[in-house]
Residue, then its C-alpha position, 0 to 999 in steps of 0.5 A: m468531529n475533530i481530526g483527532t477523533a476522526s483519527e482514533k475512529s479510522g485508525l489513521p494518523a491525523k497527518t495521513i488524514r490531512y494528506y488525503e484531504e490535500i490530494g483530494l481523496l477526502k473533503a472535510d467540512r469546516a466548522g465555524n472556527g475554521y477547524r475541520d469537521y469530520s462526519m461518520s461518513d468521512v470516517h467510513r471513507l477513511r477506513f475504506l482508504q486505509r484498507s485499500r492502501a493495505f491491499g497495496f492499491s495506489v493513491e490513484e486506484c484508491r481515487q477510482l475505488l473511492s469514486l465507485y464506493g460512493d456511486s450507488e449505480r456502479e457496476s461491479a465489473d468496474v470494481k472487479a477490473i481494478a481488483t483483478t489488475k491488482l491481483g496480477e501485480i501482486d502475483r508478479k511481485l510474489a513471483e519476483l520475491t520468490e525468485f529473489r528469495n531462492t537466489l539469496r538462499h542459494l548464495a547463503d548456502h554456498c557461503l562458508g561464513n568463515n574468516l576468509p574474504d571469499c563470499p558468494i553473497i557479495d559475488g552474487l550481489s555484484g553480479k560476479s557470482a560463480v555459484q551455479 
């Protein structure tokens, strides 16, 4: 199938598919006319990549996962180790985002939002916050 059909079936833009091929995550066959020729197996790999990226896996992590995906003798412990590492990163980001949200909420709660120039939000963002 051509790249347009592979794009439709995988849900990925053709530009992304070309990028994945360029960085070696996917190797499409070439038809006699030189155009890329994708198989359903390629579409499955593209969907796998799409879902992996949606979960926040980096390109290199996707490369590792894709390698394990194609390895019928893989050990699930290897896959779990990658997922567990990602979970730790997500937990750290969630904690950081929660702290950011709480700080911004605190600053917004203390901003009068009137026509005066004093603003705890500006002060907080500049590092001069006096609001405790």
